[in-house]
C-alpha positions as a LaTeX table, in Angstrom:
\begin{tabular}{lrrr}
\hline
Residue & $x$ (\AA) & $y$ (\AA) & $z$ (\AA) \\
\hline
Met1 & 3.04 & 1.10 & $-45.68$ \\
Ser2 & 5.32 & $-0.12$ & $-42.88$ \\
Ile3 & 4.23 & $-2.23$ & $-39.94$ \\
Asp4 & 5.04 & $-0.98$ & $-36.49$ \\
Lys5 & 6.42 & $-4.14$ & $-34.84$ \\
Ser6 & 6.07 & $-2.72$ & $-31.31$ \\
Lys7 & 2.30 & $-2.81$ & $-31.65$ \\
Thr8 & 1.88 & $-6.20$ & $-33.29$ \\
Ser9 & 0.80 & $-9.16$ & $-31.20$ \\
Gln10 & 3.33 & $-11.79$ & $-30.28$ \\
Phe11 & 2.26 & $-15.41$ & $-30.09$ \\
Val12 & 3.61 & $-17.87$ & $-27.53$ \\
Asp13 & 2.59 & $-21.55$ & $-27.85$ \\
Gly14 & $-0.23$ & $-20.57$ & $-30.20$ \\
Lys15 & $-1.71$ & $-18.08$ & $-27.71$ \\
Lys16 & $-1.59$ & $-14.31$ & $-27.88$ \\
Lys17 & 0.92 & $-12.94$ & $-25.40$ \\
Arg18 & $-0.65$ & $-10.62$ & $-22.88$ \\
Arg19 & 0.71 & $-7.09$ & $-23.03$ \\
Ile20 & 1.01 & $-5.25$ & $-19.72$ \\
Leu21 & 0.48 & $-1.51$ & $-19.85$ \\
Ser22 & 2.21 & 0.83 & $-17.43$ \\
Pro23 & 0.04 & 3.01 & $-15.20$ \\
Glu24 & 1.21 & 6.07 & $-17.17$ \\
Lys25 & 0.13 & 4.48 & $-20.46$ \\
Lys26 & $-3.26$ & 3.52 & $-19.01$ \\
Tyr27 & $-3.77$ & 7.06 & $-17.77$ \\
Gln28 & $-2.75$ & 8.45 & $-21.18$ \\
Ile29 & $-5.33$ & 6.17 & $-22.85$ \\
Phe30 & $-7.94$ & 7.28 & $-20.32$ \\
Leu31 & $-7.25$ & 10.97 & $-20.92$ \\
Glu32 & $-7.28$ & 10.53 & $-24.69$ \\
Ser33 & $-10.59$ & 8.65 & $-24.58$ \\
Gln34 & $-12.12$ & 11.33 & $-22.35$ \\
Ser35 & $-10.95$ & 14.23 & $-24.53$ \\
Gly36 & $-13.29$ & 13.34 & $-27.38$ \\
Lys37 & $-10.80$ & 14.48 & $-30.05$ \\
Thr38 & $-10.18$ & 10.92 & $-31.26$ \\
Pro39 & $-12.93$ & 8.32 & $-31.65$ \\
Val40 & $-12.75$ & 5.67 & $-28.92$ \\
Gly41 & $-12.78$ & 2.87 & $-31.49$ \\
Glu42 & $-9.68$ & 4.29 & $-33.13$ \\
Ile43 & $-7.86$ & 4.48 & $-29.79$ \\
Leu44 & $-8.82$ & 0.90 & $-28.96$ \\
Arg45 & $-7.66$ & $-0.41$ & $-32.35$ \\
Arg46 & $-4.39$ & 1.51 & $-32.16$ \\
Glu47 & $-3.63$ & 0.22 & $-28.65$ \\
Gly48 & $-4.92$ & $-3.30$ & $-29.30$ \\
Leu49 & $-7.50$ & $-3.09$ & $-26.53$ \\
Tyr50 & $-11.10$ & $-4.12$ & $-26.15$ \\
Ser51 & $-13.90$ & $-1.91$ & $-24.87$ \\
Thr52 & $-13.92$ & $-3.93$ & $-21.64$ \\
Asp53 & $-10.26$ & $-3.04$ & $-21.13$ \\
Leu54 & $-11.11$ & 0.66 & $-21.44$ \\
Ala55 & $-14.03$ & 0.24 & $-19.04$ \\
Arg56 & $-11.67$ & $-1.41$ & $-16.53$ \\
Ile57 & $-9.14$ & 1.42 & $-16.94$ \\
Arg58 & $-11.90$ & 3.98 & $-16.36$ \\
Asn59 & $-13.01$ & 2.16 & $-13.19$ \\
His60 & $-9.43$ & 2.02 & $-11.90$ \\
Val61 & $-8.97$ & 5.75 & $-12.51$ \\
Lys62 & $-12.24$ & 6.48 & $-10.71$ \\
Glu63 & $-11.33$ & 4.24 & $-7.74$ \\
Gly64 & $-7.86$ & 5.79 & $-7.51$ \\
Ala65 & $-9.24$ & 9.30 & $-7.60$ \\
Leu66 & $-11.86$ & 8.52 & $-4.94$ \\
Asn67 & $-9.27$ & 6.84 & $-2.68$ \\
Arg68 & $-6.93$ & 9.79 & $-3.01$ \\
Leu69 & $-9.64$ & 12.36 & $-2.43$ \\
Asn70 & $-10.92$ & 10.42 & 0.56 \\
Ala71 & $-7.50$ & 10.37 & 2.23 \\
Arg72 & $-7.12$ & 12.45 & 5.35 \\
Pro73 & $-4.32$ & 15.00 & 5.51 \\
Gly74 & $-1.40$ & 14.28 & 7.79 \\
Ala75 & 0.91 & 11.39 & 8.37 \\
Thr76 & $-0.08$ & 8.07 & 6.90 \\
Lys77 & $-0.28$ & 4.98 & 9.06 \\
Lys78 & 2.52 & 2.52 & 8.55 \\
Asn79 & 2.17 & $-1.23$ & 8.75 \\
Val80 & 4.70 & $-3.07$ & 10.90 \\
Pro81 & 5.71 & $-6.64$ & 10.09 \\
Leu82 & 4.23 & $-9.20$ & 12.49 \\
Glu83 & 7.67 & $-10.38$ & 13.68 \\
Asp84 & 8.64 & $-6.83$ & 14.68 \\
Tyr85 & 5.31 & $-6.34$ & 16.42 \\
Glu86 & 5.71 & $-9.55$ & 18.43 \\
Ala87 & 9.30 & $-8.65$ & 19.40 \\
Leu88 & 8.23 & $-5.19$ & 20.56 \\
Lys89 & 5.31 & $-6.69$ & 22.49 \\
Arg90 & 7.65 & $-9.13$ & 24.32 \\
Glu91 & 10.08 & $-6.31$ & 25.09 \\
Leu92 & 7.26 & $-4.18$ & 26.50 \\
Glu93 & 6.05 & $-7.05$ & 28.71 \\
Glu94 & 9.58 & $-7.59$ & 30.06 \\
Lys95 & 9.98 & $-3.90$ & 30.85 \\
Glu96 & 6.57 & $-3.76$ & 32.53 \\
Arg97 & 7.54 & $-6.79$ & 34.67 \\
Ala98 & 10.85 & $-5.14$ & 35.63 \\
Leu99 & 9.03 & $-1.90$ & 36.47 \\
Ala100 & 6.58 & $-3.77$ & 38.71 \\
Glu101 & 9.50 & $-5.45$ & 40.54 \\
Gln102 & 11.17 & $-2.07$ & 41.03 \\
Ala103 & 7.92 & $-0.63$ & 42.41 \\
Val104 & 7.73 & $-3.47$ & 44.99 \\
Glu105 & 11.36 & $-2.93$ & 46.02 \\
Leu106 & 10.75 & 0.82 & 46.35 \\
Ala107 & 7.71 & 0.22 & 48.56 \\
Ile108 & 9.75 & $-2.11$ & 50.80 \\
Leu109 & 12.58 & 0.44 & 51.07 \\
Arg110 & 10.13 & 3.23 & 51.93 \\
Lys111 & 8.60 & 1.11 & 54.70 \\
Lys112 & 12.06 & 0.41 & 56.12 \\
Thr113 & 13.13 & 4.05 & 56.07 \\
Asn114 & 9.87 & 5.46 & 57.40 \\
Gly115 & 9.53 & 2.82 & 60.10 \\
Gly116 & 12.86 & 3.33 & 61.78 \\
Ser117 & 16.39 & 2.28 & 61.13 \\
Trp118 & 18.01 & 0.22 & 58.43 \\
Glu119 & 19.35 & $-2.27$ & 60.88 \\
Arg120 & 17.43 & $-5.32$ & 62.08 \\
\hline
\end{tabular}
């Protein structure tokens, strides 16, 4: 009987090294546990997991499914970094100020042209 070294625990400083499972692997474990073909205990032993790990995986799958099903169709909202937001806000304020100055100048020019000549 050979030992599969990829599934054995590694020890670092006397402590068991934590193994991180990919999302695909977690989903595969979830599907296998839900199928009922293999006893859950056997799956947990084979993967080196505890029942609480499987419960956490099941909760994550449920949350992910609910979030995805709750999503509205259409374009998703994008978050803008705060620095970019502040720069755009300053730029908008400057342009609004310039527009207000132009509106005042236009009003003065209209008064001059409607009230008579350009000369004083």
